[in-house]
N, C-alpha and C positions, 0 to 999 in steps of 0.2 A: 554464487548468486547468479541466477539466469538473467543474462543481458544480451543484447546484440553483440556479435563479434566485431571488434575493431580491426579492419583490414589494413588501413593505411592512414597515417596522419601527415598531411602536407603542411609544414610550418611556413612555407613561402606564401601559399594562397590561403592559409588559415582554414583548411578544410579537413574534415574527418570523414573517412569512407567506412560505413558500417554495413553489417549484414542487413539485408532486406528481409524482414519477418513476414513471409507470405502465409496465406491461409490462417489469418489471425483476426481476432476481434478484441476491442478494448474491454476491460472488465466492466467499465461503465455500461457499454452497450449490452453486454451479456446479462448484467443485473436487470437493466430496463426491460430487455426482451423477456427474461424469466418472470419479472413482475407482471408484465402484460399478459403472459400466457398461463399464469398459474391461478389456481382457485384460492382457497383459504390461505391465510398467512402462515399457518403451520406447515403447509406443503411448500410454500416459498422458502421457509427457513430450512426445511429438509433438503431442498434442492441446492441451496446456496451455502449451507454450513461447511461442506468440504472445501469450497473455494475460500471462505473466510479463514478456515484453519490453515490452509496453505499460505495465504497472504501473511498471516501472523507468523508462521514458521520462517518464511523467507525474510521478512523484515527483522525478526529476531537475529537471524544469522548475519544479516547485513549490519545491524547495529553492534553485534558482538565483535565485528571486524572494524568497528569505529567509523563506518561510512554513514554519513547523514545525507539523505537524498535531497532535502530542501524543497521539494515540490511533489509530495506524495498525494496523488489523486487517483481515482479509479480510471481516469483517462491516460495515466502514465503507467498502466499495467496492461499487458497484452495476454490473451489466452491463445496459445498456438496449438494446432493439432499436431500431435506426435505420431510416430509410425503406427502405434497401436490404437489410433483414433482417440486416445485420451487427450484431454486438454492440459497443457502445461503452462505455468505462469512465467512471464518474462517482464522484468522491470525495464522501463525506458526513460529517456529524458533526464539525464544526470547533469544538466547544464547548471543547476544551482547547488550541486552536491559539494561536500567537503569532508575532510577527515576531522573527527573530534571524538574524544573519549568522554566528554562531559555528558552526564545523564540529562542535564537541562536541554542540550541540543537535541538529544534523541527524544525527549519528552515533547519538545516543540514539534519535531517531525511527526510524531504520532498525533499530536493535537491538530496539526494542519490536515492530516488524513481524516481524522474524526470529523472536523468541520466540513470538509469537502464531501465526505462519504454521506453524512446525514443530511446535508443540504441537497445533494444530487439524488439521493435515494431515500425519500421519506419513509418512515415507519420501519427502519432497519436497525433500530437501536440494539435489538437482541443479536442481530448478525454481527454488528461491530463488537459487541460483548464477546462473542465467540472468537473473533479475531484477536482481541486482547488476551483472552484466556490462552489461546494457542501461543501468542507472543510470550506470555509469562512462563508457560511450560517449556518453551524452546530456547529461551535466552538465559545465559549464565548471569547476566547483569540486570535482569528484568525488575527486581524489587525497587532499586533506586530509580530506574527509568519510569516505572508506573507511578512512583511517589512524586516525581517531578511532573509527570503528566497531570496528576491531580492538582498540583500547585499552579500549573499553567492554566488549567481549566478555571480555577478560582480567579486568577488575574483576568482572564478573558471575560468572565461574568461581571467583575467589577467594572471593567472598561465599558461593557455594553450598558451597564446600569447608569454610569456617569455620563456617557455620551461621547 
């Protein structure tokens, strides 16, 4: 799972020294910039689908290792230029992360991302669908996680209806 390298943990001062990811942009800013610069929505989807597929693949890998991020948003994902000028995805801000094998926790992780994704990037439902398809294709445990995601969505709708 691509993350910044941890160089040093100072237990005395409670400090963590991490790799500085230079020449990067948040996935949030990348999507917003692409949305502003593109024409029809089909072109937008064509441009951003490879990114959605990569995000789904990396999240599947992370969840298969029983790591739950706890704060998945497009602001906590960076796109870094690699040597070949290709953009590579890096996950950041694991401050709320924890280890869990429960499909419920992973479903909630995806639900948090879905809510953040769709509220920050309107009209990208199809793009998030591509992310979930990639997640399902890349994860050994996806069927139970996607089932729990659906249950969490229903609970979320009930909560918003009741108040």
